PDB file of N, CA, C and O in Angstrom:
ATOM      1  N   UNK A   1       0.800  -1.209   0.000  1.00  0.00           N
ATOM      2  CA  UNK A   1       0.000   0.000   0.000  1.00  0.00           C
ATOM      3  C   UNK A   1       0.839   1.269   0.000  1.00  0.00           C
ATOM      4  O   UNK A   1       0.362   2.347  -0.353  1.00  0.00           O
ATOM      5  N   UNK A   2       2.108   1.121   0.405  1.00  0.00           N
ATOM      6  CA  UNK A   2       2.998   2.277   0.497  1.00  0.00           C
ATOM      7  C   UNK A   2       4.378   1.909  -0.033  1.00  0.00           C
ATOM      8  O   UNK A   2       4.759   0.739  -0.076  1.00  0.00           O
ATOM      9  N   UNK A   3       5.107   2.931  -0.431  1.00  0.00           N
ATOM     10  CA  UNK A   3       6.529   2.809  -0.708  1.00  0.00           C
ATOM     11  C   UNK A   3       7.220   3.658   0.338  1.00  0.00           C
ATOM     12  O   UNK A   3       6.879   4.827   0.520  1.00  0.00           O
ATOM     13  N   UNK A   4       8.195   3.076   1.031  1.00  0.00           N
ATOM     14  CA  UNK A   4       8.887   3.789   2.100  1.00  0.00           C
ATOM     15  C   UNK A   4      10.361   3.900   1.740  1.00  0.00           C
ATOM     16  O   UNK A   4      11.033   2.900   1.488  1.00  0.00           O
ATOM     17  N   UNK A   5      10.847   5.129   1.719  1.00  0.00           N
ATOM     18  CA  UNK A   5      12.257   5.418   1.438  1.00  0.00           C
ATOM     19  C   UNK A   5      12.892   5.936   2.721  1.00  0.00           C
ATOM     20  O   UNK A   5      12.262   6.680   3.472  1.00  0.00           O
ATOM     21  N   UNK A   6      14.131   5.547   2.973  1.00  0.00           N
ATOM     22  CA  UNK A   6      14.788   6.023   4.191  1.00  0.00           C
ATOM     23  C   UNK A   6      16.259   6.293   3.930  1.00  0.00           C
ATOM     24  O   UNK A   6      16.873   5.740   3.017  1.00  0.00           O
ATOM     25  N   UNK A   7      16.800   7.173   4.773  1.00  0.00           N
ATOM     26  CA  UNK A   7      18.217   7.531   4.706  1.00  0.00           C
ATOM     27  C   UNK A   7      18.636   8.014   6.091  1.00  0.00           C
ATOM     28  O   UNK A   7      17.856   8.665   6.786  1.00  0.00           O
ATOM     29  N   UNK A   8      19.848   7.701   6.487  1.00  0.00           N
ATOM     30  CA  UNK A   8      20.346   8.175   7.774  1.00  0.00           C
ATOM     31  C   UNK A   8      20.430   9.694   7.760  1.00  0.00           C
ATOM     32  O   UNK A   8      20.788  10.299   6.749  1.00  0.00           O
ATOM     33  N   UNK A   9      20.088  10.315   8.916  1.00  0.00           N
ATOM     34  CA  UNK A   9      20.095  11.772   8.976  1.00  0.00           C
ATOM     35  C   UNK A   9      21.143  12.333   9.930  1.00  0.00           C
ATOM     36  O   UNK A   9      21.283  13.551  10.034  1.00  0.00           O
ATOM     37  N   UNK A  10      21.882  11.472  10.628  1.00  0.00           N
ATOM     38  CA  UNK A  10      22.925  11.945  11.521  1.00  0.00           C
ATOM     39  C   UNK A  10      22.404  12.622  12.776  1.00  0.00           C
ATOM     40  O   UNK A  10      23.166  13.289  13.475  1.00  0.00           O
ATOM     41  N   UNK A  11      21.146  12.468  13.069  1.00  0.00           N
ATOM     42  CA  UNK A  11      20.531  13.054  14.261  1.00  0.00           C
ATOM     43  C   UNK A  11      20.085  11.915  15.175  1.00  0.00           C
ATOM     44  O   UNK A  11      20.178  10.742  14.812  1.00  0.00           O
ATOM     45  N   UNK A  12      19.603  12.272  16.359  1.00  0.00           N
ATOM     46  CA  UNK A  12      19.146  11.245  17.289  1.00  0.00           C
ATOM     47  C   UNK A  12      17.625  11.076  17.262  1.00  0.00           C
ATOM     48  O   UNK A  12      17.047  10.464  18.160  1.00  0.00           O
ATOM     49  N   UNK A  13      16.991  11.615  16.242  1.00  0.00           N
ATOM     50  CA  UNK A  13      15.544  11.462  16.106  1.00  0.00           C
ATOM     51  C   UNK A  13      15.179  11.146  14.663  1.00  0.00           C
ATOM     52  O   UNK A  13      15.949  11.412  13.741  1.00  0.00           O
ATOM     53  N   UNK A  14      14.006  10.582  14.484  1.00  0.00           N
ATOM     54  CA  UNK A  14      13.508  10.256  13.142  1.00  0.00           C
ATOM     55  C   UNK A  14      12.684  11.428  12.621  1.00  0.00           C
ATOM     56  O   UNK A  14      12.052  12.151  13.392  1.00  0.00           O
ATOM     57  N   UNK A  15      12.700  11.604  11.309  1.00  0.00           N
ATOM     58  CA  UNK A  15      11.859  12.625  10.672  1.00  0.00           C
ATOM     59  C   UNK A  15      11.044  11.961   9.578  1.00  0.00           C
ATOM     60  O   UNK A  15      11.493  11.006   8.944  1.00  0.00           O
ATOM     61  N   UNK A  16       9.834  12.480   9.363  1.00  0.00           N
ATOM     62  CA  UNK A  16       8.892  11.880   8.425  1.00  0.00           C
ATOM     63  C   UNK A  16       8.506  12.874   7.342  1.00  0.00           C
ATOM     64  O   UNK A  16       8.252  14.048   7.612  1.00  0.00           O
ATOM     65  N   UNK A  17       8.467  12.377   6.108  1.00  0.00           N
ATOM     66  CA  UNK A  17       7.947  13.142   4.985  1.00  0.00           C
ATOM     67  C   UNK A  17       6.839  12.329   4.332  1.00  0.00           C
ATOM     68  O   UNK A  17       6.937  11.105   4.247  1.00  0.00           O
ATOM     69  N   UNK A  18       5.790  12.995   3.871  1.00  0.00           N
ATOM     70  CA  UNK A  18       4.654  12.312   3.258  1.00  0.00           C
ATOM     71  C   UNK A  18       4.441  12.791   1.836  1.00  0.00           C
ATOM     72  O   UNK A  18       4.549  13.982   1.545  1.00  0.00           O
ATOM     73  N   UNK A  19       4.137  11.851   0.952  1.00  0.00           N
ATOM     74  CA  UNK A  19       3.784  12.179  -0.432  1.00  0.00           C
ATOM     75  C   UNK A  19       2.575  11.328  -0.803  1.00  0.00           C
ATOM     76  O   UNK A  19       2.709  10.235  -1.352  1.00  0.00           O
ATOM     77  N   UNK A  20       1.401  11.849  -0.493  1.00  0.00           N
ATOM     78  CA  UNK A  20       0.146  11.172  -0.818  1.00  0.00           C
ATOM     79  C   UNK A  20      -0.471  11.975  -1.961  1.00  0.00           C
ATOM     80  O   UNK A  20      -1.044  13.043  -1.742  1.00  0.00           O
ATOM     81  N   UNK A  21      -0.349  11.458  -3.167  1.00  0.00           N
ATOM     82  CA  UNK A  21      -0.710  12.258  -4.342  1.00  0.00           C
ATOM     83  C   UNK A  21      -2.206  12.218  -4.659  1.00  0.00           C
ATOM     84  O   UNK A  21      -2.918  11.266  -4.341  1.00  0.00           O
ATOM     85  N   UNK A  22      -2.637  13.296  -5.297  1.00  0.00           N
ATOM     86  CA  UNK A  22      -4.017  13.391  -5.743  1.00  0.00           C
ATOM     87  C   UNK A  22      -4.287  12.406  -6.876  1.00  0.00           C
ATOM     88  O   UNK A  22      -5.428  11.998  -7.095  1.00  0.00           O
ATOM     89  N   UNK A  23      -3.246  12.033  -7.582  1.00  0.00           N
ATOM     90  CA  UNK A  23      -3.387  11.079  -8.681  1.00  0.00           C
ATOM     91  C   UNK A  23      -3.879   9.721  -8.170  1.00  0.00           C
ATOM     92  O   UNK A  23      -4.721   9.082  -8.801  1.00  0.00           O
ATOM     93  N   UNK A  24      -3.348   9.290  -7.028  1.00  0.00           N
ATOM     94  CA  UNK A  24      -3.720   7.986  -6.483  1.00  0.00           C
ATOM     95  C   UNK A  24      -4.874   8.059  -5.493  1.00  0.00           C
ATOM     96  O   UNK A  24      -5.552   7.058  -5.261  1.00  0.00           O
ATOM     97  N   UNK A  25      -5.102   9.212  -4.916  1.00  0.00           N
ATOM     98  CA  UNK A  25      -6.117   9.373  -3.875  1.00  0.00           C
ATOM     99  C   UNK A  25      -6.873  10.668  -4.158  1.00  0.00           C
ATOM    100  O   UNK A  25      -6.460  11.742  -3.720  1.00  0.00           O
ATOM    101  N   UNK A  26      -7.964  10.565  -4.879  1.00  0.00           N
ATOM    102  CA  UNK A  26      -8.654  11.740  -5.426  1.00  0.00           C
ATOM    103  C   UNK A  26      -9.247  12.667  -4.374  1.00  0.00           C
ATOM    104  O   UNK A  26      -9.108  13.885  -4.489  1.00  0.00           O
ATOM    105  N   UNK A  27      -9.895  12.133  -3.365  1.00  0.00           N
ATOM    106  CA  UNK A  27     -10.606  12.968  -2.392  1.00  0.00           C
ATOM    107  C   UNK A  27      -9.676  13.453  -1.286  1.00  0.00           C
ATOM    108  O   UNK A  27      -8.868  12.692  -0.752  1.00  0.00           O
ATOM    109  N   UNK A  28      -9.808  14.732  -0.956  1.00  0.00           N
ATOM    110  CA  UNK A  28      -8.968  15.324   0.087  1.00  0.00           C
ATOM    111  C   UNK A  28      -9.177  14.623   1.425  1.00  0.00           C
ATOM    112  O   UNK A  28      -8.221  14.428   2.175  1.00  0.00           O
ATOM    113  N   UNK A  29     -10.402  14.246   1.731  1.00  0.00           N
ATOM    114  CA  UNK A  29     -10.653  13.581   3.014  1.00  0.00           C
ATOM    115  C   UNK A  29      -9.945  12.228   3.080  1.00  0.00           C
ATOM    116  O   UNK A  29      -9.504  11.817   4.154  1.00  0.00           O
ATOM    117  N   UNK A  30      -9.831  11.535   1.953  1.00  0.00           N
ATOM    118  CA  UNK A  30      -9.107  10.267   1.926  1.00  0.00           C
ATOM    119  C   UNK A  30      -7.600  10.485   2.077  1.00  0.00           C
ATOM    120  O   UNK A  30      -6.928   9.729   2.778  1.00  0.00           O
ATOM    121  N   UNK A  31      -7.071  11.525   1.416  1.00  0.00           N
ATOM    122  CA  UNK A  31      -5.649  11.841   1.557  1.00  0.00           C
ATOM    123  C   UNK A  31      -5.322  12.224   3.000  1.00  0.00           C
ATOM    124  O   UNK A  31      -4.308  11.796   3.551  1.00  0.00           O
ATOM    125  N   UNK A  32      -6.188  13.029   3.600  1.00  0.00           N
ATOM    126  CA  UNK A  32      -5.959  13.443   4.984  1.00  0.00           C
ATOM    127  C   UNK A  32      -6.028  12.255   5.936  1.00  0.00           C
ATOM    128  O   UNK A  32      -5.250  12.181   6.887  1.00  0.00           O
ATOM    129  N   UNK A  33      -6.942  11.331   5.694  1.00  0.00           N
ATOM    130  CA  UNK A  33      -7.059  10.125   6.521  1.00  0.00           C
ATOM    131  C   UNK A  33      -5.763   9.316   6.456  1.00  0.00           C
ATOM    132  O   UNK A  33      -5.241   8.889   7.486  1.00  0.00           O
ATOM    133  N   UNK A  34      -5.248   9.109   5.246  1.00  0.00           N
ATOM    134  CA  UNK A  34      -4.004   8.365   5.097  1.00  0.00           C
ATOM    135  C   UNK A  34      -2.852   9.067   5.819  1.00  0.00           C
ATOM    136  O   UNK A  34      -2.050   8.417   6.489  1.00  0.00           O
ATOM    137  N   UNK A  35      -2.773  10.369   5.685  1.00  0.00           N
ATOM    138  CA  UNK A  35      -1.705  11.118   6.346  1.00  0.00           C
ATOM    139  C   UNK A  35      -1.804  10.988   7.864  1.00  0.00           C
ATOM    140  O   UNK A  35      -0.792  10.801   8.539  1.00  0.00           O
ATOM    141  N   UNK A  36      -3.020  11.087   8.404  1.00  0.00           N
ATOM    142  CA  UNK A  36      -3.207  10.936   9.852  1.00  0.00           C
ATOM    143  C   UNK A  36      -2.757   9.557  10.327  1.00  0.00           C
ATOM    144  O   UNK A  36      -2.088   9.430  11.352  1.00  0.00           O
ATOM    145  N   UNK A  37      -3.134   8.526   9.569  1.00  0.00           N
ATOM    146  CA  UNK A  37      -2.772   7.162   9.953  1.00  0.00           C
ATOM    147  C   UNK A  37      -1.260   6.937   9.884  1.00  0.00           C
ATOM    148  O   UNK A  37      -0.683   6.305  10.768  1.00  0.00           O
ATOM    149  N   UNK A  38      -0.624   7.455   8.834  1.00  0.00           N
ATOM    150  CA  UNK A  38       0.829   7.303   8.709  1.00  0.00           C
ATOM    151  C   UNK A  38       1.529   8.035   9.847  1.00  0.00           C
ATOM    152  O   UNK A  38       2.456   7.494  10.450  1.00  0.00           O
ATOM    153  N   UNK A  39       1.095   9.265  10.151  1.00  0.00           N
ATOM    154  CA  UNK A  39       1.715  10.026  11.236  1.00  0.00           C
ATOM    155  C   UNK A  39       1.566   9.303  12.577  1.00  0.00           C
ATOM    156  O   UNK A  39       2.515   9.246  13.359  1.00  0.00           O
ATOM    157  N   UNK A  40       0.389   8.758  12.841  1.00  0.00           N
ATOM    158  CA  UNK A  40       0.166   8.053  14.105  1.00  0.00           C
ATOM    159  C   UNK A  40       1.040   6.810  14.197  1.00  0.00           C
ATOM    160  O   UNK A  40       1.645   6.561  15.240  1.00  0.00           O
ATOM    161  N   UNK A  41       1.117   6.035  13.136  1.00  0.00           N
ATOM    162  CA  UNK A  41       1.962   4.847  13.136  1.00  0.00           C
ATOM    163  C   UNK A  41       3.428   5.244  13.321  1.00  0.00           C
ATOM    164  O   UNK A  41       4.168   4.582  14.049  1.00  0.00           O
ATOM    165  N   UNK A  42       3.841   6.320  12.663  1.00  0.00           N
ATOM    166  CA  UNK A  42       5.217   6.805  12.802  1.00  0.00           C
ATOM    167  C   UNK A  42       5.498   7.219  14.242  1.00  0.00           C
ATOM    168  O   UNK A  42       6.560   6.903  14.779  1.00  0.00           O
ATOM    169  N   UNK A  43       4.557   7.923  14.874  1.00  0.00           N
ATOM    170  CA  UNK A  43       4.735   8.325  16.274  1.00  0.00           C
ATOM    171  C   UNK A  43       4.935   7.110  17.179  1.00  0.00           C
ATOM    172  O   UNK A  43       5.759   7.138  18.092  1.00  0.00           O
ATOM    173  N   UNK A  44       4.185   6.057  16.923  1.00  0.00           N
ATOM    174  CA  UNK A  44       4.275   4.856  17.741  1.00  0.00           C
ATOM    175  C   UNK A  44       5.612   4.146  17.573  1.00  0.00           C
ATOM    176  O   UNK A  44       6.045   3.436  18.480  1.00  0.00           O
ATOM    177  N   UNK A  45       6.270   4.320  16.442  1.00  0.00           N
ATOM    178  CA  UNK A  45       7.527   3.623  16.158  1.00  0.00           C
ATOM    179  C   UNK A  45       8.725   4.568  16.062  1.00  0.00           C
ATOM    180  O   UNK A  45       9.807   4.129  15.674  1.00  0.00           O
ATOM    181  N   UNK A  46       8.571   5.835  16.398  1.00  0.00           N
ATOM    182  CA  UNK A  46       9.632   6.831  16.197  1.00  0.00           C
ATOM    183  C   UNK A  46      10.910   6.490  16.952  1.00  0.00           C
ATOM    184  O   UNK A  46      12.004   6.702  16.427  1.00  0.00           O
ATOM    185  N   UNK A  47      10.800   5.970  18.165  1.00  0.00           N
ATOM    186  CA  UNK A  47      12.008   5.632  18.928  1.00  0.00           C
ATOM    187  C   UNK A  47      12.825   4.556  18.231  1.00  0.00           C
ATOM    188  O   UNK A  47      14.055   4.590  18.262  1.00  0.00           O
ATOM    189  N   UNK A  48      12.155   3.614  17.609  1.00  0.00           N
ATOM    190  CA  UNK A  48      12.835   2.525  16.917  1.00  0.00           C
ATOM    191  C   UNK A  48      13.478   2.994  15.614  1.00  0.00           C
ATOM    192  O   UNK A  48      14.386   2.341  15.100  1.00  0.00           O
ATOM    193  N   UNK A  49      13.012   4.117  15.081  1.00  0.00           N
ATOM    194  CA  UNK A  49      13.495   4.624  13.793  1.00  0.00           C
ATOM    195  C   UNK A  49      14.436   5.817  13.950  1.00  0.00           C
ATOM    196  O   UNK A  49      14.715   6.522  12.980  1.00  0.00           O
ATOM    197  N   UNK A  50      14.923   6.043  15.167  1.00  0.00           N
ATOM    198  CA  UNK A  50      15.792   7.196  15.436  1.00  0.00           C
ATOM    199  C   UNK A  50      16.993   7.188  14.496  1.00  0.00           C
ATOM    200  O   UNK A  50      17.593   6.147  14.230  1.00  0.00           O
ATOM    201  N   UNK A  51      17.325   8.378  14.002  1.00  0.00           N
ATOM    202  CA  UNK A  51      18.482   8.515  13.118  1.00  0.00           C
ATOM    203  C   UNK A  51      18.165   8.390  11.646  1.00  0.00           C
ATOM    204  O   UNK A  51      19.075   8.351  10.819  1.00  0.00           O
ATOM    205  N   UNK A  52      16.879   8.327  11.299  1.00  0.00           N
ATOM    206  CA  UNK A  52      16.500   8.174   9.890  1.00  0.00           C
ATOM    207  C   UNK A  52      15.570   9.283   9.437  1.00  0.00           C
ATOM    208  O   UNK A  52      14.740   9.773  10.201  1.00  0.00           O
ATOM    209  N   UNK A  53      15.724   9.665   8.190  1.00  0.00           N
ATOM    210  CA  UNK A  53      14.733  10.469   7.489  1.00  0.00           C
ATOM    211  C   UNK A  53      13.917   9.485   6.662  1.00  0.00           C
ATOM    212  O   UNK A  53      14.482   8.683   5.919  1.00  0.00           O
ATOM    213  N   UNK A  54      12.605   9.540   6.782  1.00  0.00           N
ATOM    214  CA  UNK A  54      11.735   8.580   6.109  1.00  0.00           C
ATOM    215  C   UNK A  54      10.707   9.326   5.278  1.00  0.00           C
ATOM    216  O   UNK A  54      10.093  10.286   5.743  1.00  0.00           O
ATOM    217  N   UNK A  55      10.525   8.875   4.043  1.00  0.00           N
ATOM    218  CA  UNK A  55       9.492   9.424   3.163  1.00  0.00           C
ATOM    219  C   UNK A  55       8.538   8.284   2.817  1.00  0.00           C
ATOM    220  O   UNK A  55       8.960   7.216   2.374  1.00  0.00           O
ATOM    221  N   UNK A  56       7.243   8.529   3.027  1.00  0.00           N
ATOM    222  CA  UNK A  56       6.217   7.526   2.730  1.00  0.00           C
ATOM    223  C   UNK A  56       5.429   8.007   1.510  1.00  0.00           C
ATOM    224  O   UNK A  56       4.856   9.096   1.509  1.00  0.00           O
ATOM    225  N   UNK A  57       5.415   7.168   0.477  1.00  0.00           N
ATOM    226  CA  UNK A  57       4.677   7.460  -0.750  1.00  0.00           C
ATOM    227  C   UNK A  57       3.438   6.572  -0.785  1.00  0.00           C
ATOM    228  O   UNK A  57       3.534   5.355  -0.622  1.00  0.00           O
ATOM    229  N   UNK A  58       2.294   7.173  -0.993  1.00  0.00           N
ATOM    230  CA  UNK A  58       1.049   6.409  -1.045  1.00  0.00           C
ATOM    231  C   UNK A  58       0.855   5.730  -2.387  1.00  0.00           C
ATOM    232  O   UNK A  58       1.245   6.259  -3.427  1.00  0.00           O
ATOM    233  N   UNK A  59       0.250   4.557  -2.352  1.00  0.00           N
ATOM    234  CA  UNK A  59      -0.097   3.802  -3.550  1.00  0.00           C
ATOM    235  C   UNK A  59      -1.627   3.729  -3.646  1.00  0.00           C
ATOM    236  O   UNK A  59      -2.308   3.944  -2.644  1.00  0.00           O
ATOM    237  N   UNK A  60      -2.176   3.431  -4.821  1.00  0.00           N
ATOM    238  CA  UNK A  60      -3.634   3.437  -5.004  1.00  0.00           C
ATOM    239  C   UNK A  60      -4.397   2.503  -4.059  1.00  0.00           C
ATOM    240  O   UNK A  60      -5.512   2.832  -3.654  1.00  0.00           O
ATOM    241  N   UNK A  61      -3.834   1.362  -3.704  1.00  0.00           N
ATOM    242  CA  UNK A  61      -4.541   0.413  -2.843  1.00  0.00           C
ATOM    243  C   UNK A  61      -4.781   0.953  -1.439  1.00  0.00           C
ATOM    244  O   UNK A  61      -5.715   0.515  -0.768  1.00  0.00           O
ATOM    245  N   UNK A  62      -3.979   1.874  -0.989  1.00  0.00           N
ATOM    246  CA  UNK A  62      -4.101   2.396   0.373  1.00  0.00           C
ATOM    247  C   UNK A  62      -5.419   3.136   0.577  1.00  0.00           C
ATOM    248  O   UNK A  62      -5.956   3.137   1.684  1.00  0.00           O
ATOM    249  N   UNK A  63      -5.938   3.754  -0.452  1.00  0.00           N
ATOM    250  CA  UNK A  63      -7.168   4.532  -0.330  1.00  0.00           C
ATOM    251  C   UNK A  63      -8.348   3.673   0.093  1.00  0.00           C
ATOM    252  O   UNK A  63      -9.191   4.109   0.877  1.00  0.00           O
ATOM    253  N   UNK A  64      -8.408   2.451  -0.426  1.00  0.00           N
ATOM    254  CA  UNK A  64      -9.545   1.581  -0.154  1.00  0.00           C
ATOM    255  C   UNK A  64      -9.348   0.662   1.046  1.00  0.00           C
ATOM    256  O   UNK A  64     -10.268  -0.063   1.425  1.00  0.00           O
ATOM    257  N   UNK A  65      -8.175   0.681   1.642  1.00  0.00           N
ATOM    258  CA  UNK A  65      -7.854  -0.247   2.727  1.00  0.00           C
ATOM    259  C   UNK A  65      -8.436   0.218   4.060  1.00  0.00           C
ATOM    260  O   UNK A  65      -8.632   1.411   4.292  1.00  0.00           O
ATOM    261  N   UNK A  66      -8.703  -0.748   4.922  1.00  0.00           N
ATOM    262  CA  UNK A  66      -9.177  -0.459   6.274  1.00  0.00           C
ATOM    263  C   UNK A  66      -8.012   0.050   7.124  1.00  0.00           C
ATOM    264  O   UNK A  66      -6.848  -0.208   6.814  1.00  0.00           O
ATOM    265  N   UNK A  67      -8.332   0.767   8.187  1.00  0.00           N
ATOM    266  CA  UNK A  67      -7.301   1.329   9.058  1.00  0.00           C
ATOM    267  C   UNK A  67      -6.372   0.254   9.609  1.00  0.00           C
ATOM    268  O   UNK A  67      -5.156   0.441   9.639  1.00  0.00           O
ATOM    269  N   UNK A  68      -6.932  -0.860  10.040  1.00  0.00           N
ATOM    270  CA  UNK A  68      -6.121  -1.944  10.604  1.00  0.00           C
ATOM    271  C   UNK A  68      -5.119  -2.467   9.572  1.00  0.00           C
ATOM    272  O   UNK A  68      -3.968  -2.742   9.912  1.00  0.00           O
ATOM    273  N   UNK A  69      -5.545  -2.604   8.330  1.00  0.00           N
ATOM    274  CA  UNK A  69      -4.651  -3.079   7.269  1.00  0.00           C
ATOM    275  C   UNK A  69      -3.539  -2.066   7.004  1.00  0.00           C
ATOM    276  O   UNK A  69      -2.399  -2.449   6.741  1.00  0.00           O
ATOM    277  N   UNK A  70      -3.860  -0.803   7.071  1.00  0.00           N
ATOM    278  CA  UNK A  70      -2.856   0.244   6.864  1.00  0.00           C
ATOM    279  C   UNK A  70      -1.818   0.208   7.976  1.00  0.00           C
ATOM    280  O   UNK A  70      -0.618   0.285   7.710  1.00  0.00           O
ATOM    281  N   UNK A  71      -2.278   0.090   9.236  1.00  0.00           N
ATOM    282  CA  UNK A  71      -1.341   0.026  10.358  1.00  0.00           C
ATOM    283  C   UNK A  71      -0.432  -1.196  10.266  1.00  0.00           C
ATOM    284  O   UNK A  71       0.763  -1.096  10.546  1.00  0.00           O
ATOM    285  N   UNK A  72      -0.976  -2.339   9.881  1.00  0.00           N
ATOM    286  CA  UNK A  72      -0.136  -3.538   9.792  1.00  0.00           C
ATOM    287  C   UNK A  72       0.858  -3.422   8.633  1.00  0.00           C
ATOM    288  O   UNK A  72       1.995  -3.879   8.746  1.00  0.00           O
ATOM    289  N   UNK A  73       0.436  -2.814   7.519  1.00  0.00           N
ATOM    290  CA  UNK A  73       1.346  -2.596   6.398  1.00  0.00           C
ATOM    291  C   UNK A  73       2.493  -1.680   6.810  1.00  0.00           C
ATOM    292  O   UNK A  73       3.655  -1.948   6.504  1.00  0.00           O
ATOM    293  N   UNK A  74       2.158  -0.598   7.506  1.00  0.00           N
ATOM    294  CA  UNK A  74       3.195   0.333   7.954  1.00  0.00           C
ATOM    295  C   UNK A  74       4.128  -0.313   8.975  1.00  0.00           C
ATOM    296  O   UNK A  74       5.331  -0.054   8.957  1.00  0.00           O
ATOM    297  N   UNK A  75       3.593  -1.150   9.865  1.00  0.00           N
ATOM    298  CA  UNK A  75       4.435  -1.840  10.849  1.00  0.00           C
ATOM    299  C   UNK A  75       5.467  -2.719  10.140  1.00  0.00           C
ATOM    300  O   UNK A  75       6.623  -2.782  10.557  1.00  0.00           O
ATOM    301  N   UNK A  76       5.052  -3.392   9.074  1.00  0.00           N
ATOM    302  CA  UNK A  76       5.998  -4.203   8.295  1.00  0.00           C
ATOM    303  C   UNK A  76       7.051  -3.317   7.633  1.00  0.00           C
ATOM    304  O   UNK A  76       8.229  -3.672   7.592  1.00  0.00           O
ATOM    305  N   UNK A  77       6.625  -2.164   7.115  1.00  0.00           N
ATOM    306  CA  UNK A  77       7.582  -1.230   6.500  1.00  0.00           C
ATOM    307  C   UNK A  77       8.590  -0.727   7.528  1.00  0.00           C
ATOM    308  O   UNK A  77       9.784  -0.657   7.237  1.00  0.00           O
ATOM    309  N   UNK A  78       8.123  -0.375   8.732  1.00  0.00           N
ATOM    310  CA  UNK A  78       9.045   0.114   9.764  1.00  0.00           C
ATOM    311  C   UNK A  78      10.046  -0.980  10.120  1.00  0.00           C
ATOM    312  O   UNK A  78      11.235  -0.706  10.288  1.00  0.00           O
ATOM    313  N   UNK A  79       9.570  -2.215  10.233  1.00  0.00           N
ATOM    314  CA  UNK A  79      10.455  -3.334  10.561  1.00  0.00           C
ATOM    315  C   UNK A  79      11.503  -3.534   9.458  1.00  0.00           C
ATOM    316  O   UNK A  79      12.684  -3.722   9.747  1.00  0.00           O
ATOM    317  N   UNK A  80      11.066  -3.493   8.205  1.00  0.00           N
ATOM    318  CA  UNK A  80      12.004  -3.637   7.084  1.00  0.00           C
ATOM    319  C   UNK A  80      13.001  -2.483   7.050  1.00  0.00           C
ATOM    320  O   UNK A  80      14.170  -2.680   6.720  1.00  0.00           O
ATOM    321  N   UNK A  81      12.545  -1.290   7.386  1.00  0.00           N
ATOM    322  CA  UNK A  81      13.421  -0.122   7.407  1.00  0.00           C
ATOM    323  C   UNK A  81      14.479  -0.272   8.490  1.00  0.00           C
ATOM    324  O   UNK A  81      15.647   0.048   8.273  1.00  0.00           O
ATOM    325  N   UNK A  82      14.066  -0.761   9.663  1.00  0.00           N
ATOM    326  CA  UNK A  82      15.027  -0.987  10.749  1.00  0.00           C
ATOM    327  C   UNK A  82      16.070  -2.028  10.356  1.00  0.00           C
ATOM    328  O   UNK A  82      17.258  -1.846  10.621  1.00  0.00           O
ATOM    329  N   UNK A  83      15.636  -3.115   9.727  1.00  0.00           N
ATOM    330  CA  UNK A  83      16.592  -4.167   9.363  1.00  0.00           C
ATOM    331  C   UNK A  83      17.521  -3.722   8.224  1.00  0.00           C
ATOM    332  O   UNK A  83      18.656  -4.190   8.131  1.00  0.00           O
ATOM    333  N   UNK A  84      17.043  -2.827   7.365  1.00  0.00           N
ATOM    334  CA  UNK A  84      17.874  -2.327   6.266  1.00  0.00           C
ATOM    335  C   UNK A  84      18.893  -1.290   6.759  1.00  0.00           C
ATOM    336  O   UNK A  84      19.916  -1.067   6.112  1.00  0.00           O
ATOM    337  N   UNK A  85      18.610  -0.664   7.900  1.00  0.00           N
ATOM    338  CA  UNK A  85      19.500   0.343   8.483  1.00  0.00           C
ATOM    339  C   UNK A  85      19.881  -0.121   9.882  1.00  0.00           C
ATOM    340  O   UNK A  85      19.231   0.268  10.853  1.00  0.00           O
ATOM    341  N   UNK A  86      20.918  -0.942  10.010  1.00  0.00           N
ATOM    342  CA  UNK A  86      21.234  -1.569  11.288  1.00  0.00           C
ATOM    343  C   UNK A  86      21.547  -0.594  12.419  1.00  0.00           C
ATOM    344  O   UNK A  86      21.393  -0.945  13.589  1.00  0.00           O
ATOM    345  N   UNK A  87      21.983   0.619  12.097  1.00  0.00           N
ATOM    346  CA  UNK A  87      22.316   1.572  13.169  1.00  0.00           C
ATOM    347  C   UNK A  87      21.108   2.359  13.643  1.00  0.00           C
ATOM    348  O   UNK A  87      21.214   3.087  14.629  1.00  0.00           O
ATOM    349  N   UNK A  88      19.982   2.244  12.992  1.00  0.00           N
ATOM    350  CA  UNK A  88      18.823   3.023  13.396  1.00  0.00           C
ATOM    351  C   UNK A  88      18.295   2.504  14.724  1.00  0.00           C
ATOM    352  O   UNK A  88      18.371   1.309  15.007  1.00  0.00           O
ATOM    353  N   UNK A  89      17.763   3.400  15.531  1.00  0.00           N
ATOM    354  CA  UNK A  89      17.212   3.033  16.817  1.00  0.00           C
ATOM    355  C   UNK A  89      18.264   2.926  17.906  1.00  0.00           C
ATOM    356  O   UNK A  89      17.927   2.720  19.072  1.00  0.00           O
ATOM    357  N   UNK A  90      19.537   3.066  17.543  1.00  0.00           N
ATOM    358  CA  UNK A  90      20.624   2.995  18.521  1.00  0.00           C
ATOM    359  C   UNK A  90      21.335   4.328  18.573  1.00  0.00           C
ATOM    360  O   UNK A  90      21.943   4.760  17.593  1.00  0.00           O
ATOM    361  N   UNK A  91      21.257   4.976  19.715  1.00  0.00           N
ATOM    362  CA  UNK A  91      21.928   6.261  19.874  1.00  0.00           C
ATOM    363  C   UNK A  91      23.416   6.012  20.085  1.00  0.00           C
ATOM    364  O   UNK A  91      23.807   5.064  20.766  1.00  0.00           O
ATOM    365  N   UNK A  92      24.240   6.868  19.496  1.00  0.00           N
ATOM    366  CA  UNK A  92      25.695   6.704  19.620  1.00  0.00           C
ATOM    367  C   UNK A  92      26.217   7.481  20.793  1.00  0.00           C
ATOM    368  O   UNK A  92      27.419   7.465  21.058  1.00  0.00           O
TER     369      UNK A  92
END
C-alpha cells in the first residue's frame, strides 16, 4: 500500500515526509485520513526509527484499505526499514 524510502540523517531522532498524491487518492478527506494514519503509526515507532529520514509514498490500494490493514502494512515497513538500516534506533 505504500513505498517507504529512508536515509540516515545523523541526528538522534527520526523525521517523516509524506507524499500522498491526488493522482492515487482523489478525495482530500481520503488523503488526509491516510496522512493521519501514517503520522500516528510513525509516532508509535519513532524511537525505533531514530536517526532516519523517512518518506512515505502512497499507492492506489491504500485509499480503499481499512485502518487496521494500513497500520499492519506500515508496521511491516518500519520493521524492514530498521533491518535495512542496522544503526537506526541505537543512539551513539
